[in-house]
C-alpha positions as CSV (number, residue, x, y, z in Angstrom):
1,M,6.6,4.8,-26.4
2,A,4.4,6.0,-23.6
3,E,6.2,5.4,-20.2
4,I,4.8,4.1,-17.2
5,L,2.9,6.7,-15.0
6,R,3.5,6.5,-11.3
7,D,2.5,8.2,-8.0
8,I,5.7,8.1,-6.0
9,D,4.1,10.5,-3.1
10,A,1.1,7.7,-3.2
11,E,3.9,4.9,-2.9
12,T,5.7,6.6,0.1
13,E,2.5,7.0,2.1
14,L,1.3,3.4,1.3
15,Q,4.7,2.0,2.5
16,N,4.7,4.0,5.6
17,V,1.4,2.5,6.3
18,L,2.6,-0.6,6.3
19,N,5.9,0.0,8.1
20,R,3.9,1.4,11.0
21,G,1.8,-1.5,10.9
22,D,-1.7,-0.3,9.6
23,R,-3.4,-1.8,6.8
24,V,-3.2,-1.3,3.1
25,W,-6.1,-3.1,1.7
26,V,-6.1,-3.7,-2.1
27,I,-9.7,-4.0,-3.8
28,G,-10.3,-5.7,-7.4
29,D,-12.0,-4.4,-10.1
30,V,-15.2,-2.7,-9.0
31,H,-16.7,-2.1,-12.6
32,G,-19.5,0.3,-11.6
33,H,-20.7,-1.6,-8.6
34,A,-20.8,1.1,-6.2
35,D,-23.4,-0.8,-3.6
36,A,-20.5,-3.7,-3.7
37,L,-17.9,-1.4,-2.6
38,E,-19.6,0.5,0.1
39,N,-20.5,-2.7,1.6
40,L,-17.0,-4.0,1.4
41,I,-15.3,-0.6,3.2
42,A,-18.1,-0.7,5.5
43,E,-17.1,-4.4,6.6
44,L,-13.3,-3.4,6.6
45,D,-14.0,-0.6,8.9
46,P,-10.8,1.1,8.4
47,N,-8.9,2.7,11.2
48,P,-7.6,6.3,10.2
49,G,-4.2,5.1,9.6
50,D,-5.6,2.4,7.3
51,R,-5.4,2.9,3.5
52,I,-7.4,1.3,0.4
53,V,-6.2,0.8,-3.2
54,L,-8.6,0.3,-6.2
55,I,-6.8,-1.5,-8.6
56,G,-8.3,-0.4,-11.8
57,D,-11.6,-0.8,-13.8
58,L,-13.5,1.2,-11.5
59,I,-16.0,2.0,-14.4
60,D,-18.2,0.6,-16.9
61,R,-20.4,-2.8,-17.0
62,G,-22.2,-1.8,-13.5
63,P,-25.0,0.5,-12.9
64,D,-23.0,3.2,-10.8
65,S,-19.6,4.2,-12.1
66,R,-20.2,7.6,-11.1
67,M,-20.7,6.9,-7.4
68,V,-17.2,4.6,-7.7
69,I,-15.7,7.7,-9.0
70,R,-17.0,9.7,-6.3
71,I,-15.8,7.3,-3.7
72,A,-12.2,6.9,-5.2
73,K,-12.1,10.5,-5.4
74,E,-13.5,12.0,-2.4
75,R,-13.1,9.5,0.5
76,A,-9.9,10.1,2.4
77,G,-7.1,7.5,2.5
78,T,-8.2,6.1,-1.0
79,F,-5.7,5.4,-3.6
80,V,-6.0,4.2,-7.2
81,V,-4.2,2.3,-10.3
82,R,-5.5,2.7,-13.8
83,G,-7.2,-0.1,-15.3
84,N,-7.7,-1.0,-19.0
85,H,-11.2,0.5,-19.0
86,E,-10.1,4.1,-17.6
87,D,-7.7,3.8,-20.2
88,W,-10.4,2.9,-22.8
89,A,-12.4,5.9,-21.6
90,L,-9.4,7.8,-22.2
91,N,-9.0,7.0,-25.8
92,G,-11.8,9.4,-26.5
93,I,-9.5,12.2,-25.6
94,E,-8.2,14.1,-28.6
95,G,-5.1,16.0,-28.2
96,H,-4.8,17.3,-24.7
97,G,-7.9,18.4,-23.6
98,T,-11.2,16.7,-22.2
99,H,-13.5,19.1,-24.1
100,T,-13.0,17.2,-27.3
101,W,-13.6,13.8,-25.8
102,E,-15.7,11.5,-27.9
103,A,-16.9,8.2,-26.8
104,S,-15.6,5.2,-29.1
105,E,-18.1,2.7,-30.3
106,D,-15.9,-0.4,-28.7
107,W,-15.8,1.1,-25.6
108,L,-19.2,1.8,-25.5
109,M,-20.0,-1.8,-26.3
110,A,-17.6,-2.9,-23.6
111,G,-19.7,-1.3,-21.0
112,G,-19.2,2.5,-21.3
113,K,-22.9,2.9,-22.2
114,Q,-23.7,1.8,-18.6
115,C,-20.8,4.1,-17.4
116,L,-22.2,7.3,-19.1
117,D,-25.8,6.5,-18.0
118,S,-24.6,6.9,-14.6
119,Y,-23.9,10.5,-15.5
120,R,-27.2,10.9,-16.9
121,N,-30.3,13.0,-15.2
122,A,-33.9,11.8,-14.9
123,D,-34.3,13.3,-18.3
124,G,-31.4,11.4,-19.9
125,E,-29.3,14.3,-20.3
126,L,-25.2,13.8,-19.7
127,N,-23.7,15.6,-17.0
128,T,-21.0,16.8,-19.4
129,E,-19.2,19.0,-16.9
130,E,-18.9,16.0,-14.2
131,W,-17.8,13.6,-16.7
132,R,-15.2,15.8,-18.2
133,S,-13.7,16.7,-14.5
134,D,-13.8,12.9,-14.0
135,L,-11.9,12.2,-17.2
136,K,-9.3,15.0,-16.2
137,W,-8.9,13.2,-12.9
138,M,-8.6,9.6,-14.8
139,T,-5.5,11.0,-16.6
140,A,-3.4,11.2,-13.6
141,M,-4.2,7.6,-12.6
142,P,-0.9,5.7,-12.2
143,H,-0.2,2.6,-14.2
144,C,0.9,0.7,-11.1
145,L,2.1,1.4,-7.4
146,I,5.6,-0.3,-6.3
147,L,6.2,-0.7,-2.8
148,D,9.1,-2.4,-0.9
149,D,7.5,-6.0,-1.2
150,W,4.6,-5.5,-3.6
151,V,3.6,-4.4,-6.8
152,L,-0.1,-3.2,-7.4
153,V,-1.0,-3.1,-10.9
154,H,-4.3,-3.8,-12.8
155,A,-3.5,-6.7,-15.3
156,G,0.1,-7.8,-14.4
157,L,3.7,-7.4,-15.8
158,E,5.7,-8.5,-19.0
159,P,7.8,-11.3,-18.2
160,G,11.7,-10.8,-18.6
161,I,11.1,-7.1,-18.9
162,P,12.8,-5.2,-15.6
163,L,10.0,-3.2,-13.7
164,D,11.4,0.2,-15.0
165,E,11.2,-0.7,-18.5
166,Q,7.7,-2.3,-18.7
167,K,5.3,-0.4,-21.0
168,P,1.7,1.1,-19.9
169,R,-0.3,-1.3,-22.2
170,Q,1.0,-4.3,-20.8
171,L,0.2,-3.2,-17.5
172,M,-3.2,-2.6,-18.3
173,W,-4.2,-5.5,-20.5
174,I,-1.5,-8.5,-20.4
175,R,-2.9,-12.0,-19.4
176,D,-1.4,-15.3,-20.5
177,D,2.4,-14.6,-20.8
178,F,2.1,-13.1,-17.1
179,H,-0.2,-16.0,-15.9
180,S,2.0,-18.6,-17.3
181,S,5.4,-17.2,-16.2
182,T,7.4,-18.7,-13.4
183,I,10.3,-16.4,-13.1
184,P,9.4,-13.1,-11.4
185,V,10.3,-9.5,-12.9
186,D,11.5,-8.6,-9.3
187,P,12.3,-11.5,-6.9
188,R,11.8,-9.2,-3.9
189,R,8.1,-7.8,-4.8
190,A,4.8,-9.9,-5.3
191,V,2.5,-8.7,-7.8
192,V,-1.2,-8.0,-7.0
193,F,-3.4,-7.5,-9.9
194,G,-7.2,-7.6,-11.2
195,H,-8.3,-7.7,-14.9
196,S,-8.6,-11.7,-15.2
197,I,-11.7,-12.9,-13.3
198,T,-10.5,-15.8,-11.3
199,H,-13.2,-18.2,-12.1
200,V,-13.4,-17.4,-16.0
201,I,-9.8,-16.8,-16.9
202,L,-7.4,-18.5,-14.2
203,G,-9.4,-21.7,-13.3
204,E,-10.4,-21.1,-9.8
205,E,-14.1,-21.6,-8.1
206,V,-16.4,-18.9,-8.3
207,G,-15.5,-16.1,-6.0
208,E,-12.0,-17.6,-5.1
209,I,-8.7,-15.6,-5.6
210,S,-6.0,-16.9,-7.8
211,T,-2.1,-17.1,-6.7
212,S,0.6,-18.4,-9.0
213,K,2.1,-21.7,-8.6
214,A,5.7,-20.3,-8.4
215,N,6.9,-18.8,-5.2
216,L,9.3,-15.8,-4.4
217,E,12.3,-16.7,-2.0
218,D,10.0,-15.6,1.1
219,G,7.6,-18.3,0.2
220,R,4.8,-15.7,-1.2
221,P,3.3,-16.5,-4.7
222,L,4.8,-14.7,-7.6
223,W,1.0,-13.0,-8.0
224,F,-2.4,-12.9,-6.6
225,G,-5.3,-12.4,-8.8
226,I,-8.1,-10.8,-6.9
227,E,-10.4,-10.0,-9.6
228,T,-13.4,-12.3,-8.3
229,G,-16.1,-11.1,-10.8
230,A,-18.1,-8.3,-8.9
231,C,-19.8,-7.6,-12.6
232,D,-20.3,-11.3,-13.2
233,S,-23.4,-13.0,-12.9
234,K,-22.3,-16.2,-11.5
235,S,-20.2,-14.2,-8.8
236,G,-20.7,-10.6,-7.8
237,W,-17.8,-11.0,-5.3
238,L,-15.8,-8.0,-4.8
239,T,-12.8,-8.7,-3.1
240,A,-10.3,-7.0,-0.9
241,M,-6.7,-8.2,0.3
242,D,-4.7,-6.8,3.2
243,L,-1.1,-6.8,2.1
244,G,0.2,-7.0,5.8
245,S,-1.5,-10.1,6.9
246,G,-3.0,-11.8,3.5
247,E,-6.5,-11.5,5.1
248,L,-9.3,-11.6,2.7
249,V,-12.7,-9.8,2.9
250,Q,-15.6,-9.8,0.2
251,A,-18.9,-8.3,-0.2
252,K,-21.6,-8.2,-2.9
253,G,-24.1,-5.6,-3.9
254,D,-26.9,-7.1,-1.8
255,G,-25.1,-7.1,1.4
256,E,-23.4,-10.6,1.6
257,I,-20.2,-10.7,3.1
258,R,-18.0,-13.4,3.8
259,R,-14.1,-13.7,5.0
260,P,-12.1,-16.6,3.0
261,Q,-8.9,-17.9,4.2
262,P,-5.9,-15.6,4.3
263,A,-4.1,-15.2,1.0
264,F,-1.0,-16.1,2.4
265,K,0.8,-16.6,6.0
266,Q,1.6,-13.0,7.6
267,M,5.4,-12.0,6.9
268,S,7.5,-11.3,10.0
269,H,9.1,-8.0,10.1
270,S,12.4,-10.1,9.1
271,Q,10.9,-10.8,5.8
272,T,9.7,-7.4,5.4
């Protein structure tokens, strides 16, 4: 059975950022909407000490997956978590080399076609070398990032299973069992996840984040769902949440910006 891939260096750096009082912004599913991501980062206006975490599903559905990957790979201070759409694309790899990659029909139908189109030139030819390089980069994407007070993951955690025994597929695909659970996998850590569009799956109003009804001992919800539907025609909002303060910032591809009420009350140093 496959084991969870983590990035301990990234986890250490992100925790150090929080410890020194700088910001860690976690951003929901971009799904190829590079304009929304660029607008959101511009509005965040990160300081050199701040960091950004993209929580999976960087690719597919939207018009410019290639540019989203460029930002994720090349922008300093940017970290990623693997989503089910990255994993879906990686399913096309046979054996151990990206040179044998072949698109699966289900991935293409789920937004993979739009992803590949963003790697094509004006004549419709796929930039195979760049795509293979980006696939290789995706193979190193961790399934989660675990900090002192947080778990950053694409879809959620399997209830009743310790953190170190979780399985990659659940972290990238789980929905109902995780959403309905009232007992935390880890009582010290709240979970921030994407994957499930809040107004489609979690019963929220369009563009609103979702939080669990149950709380941790420190008063924070067990989980925060921040997939507000950048790729959804009724929404278009891409959401960032600051792990230190609960501040929320949202952007659309057309440049519209808004700042909802914070997701939680800022924790004191005694709580962190």
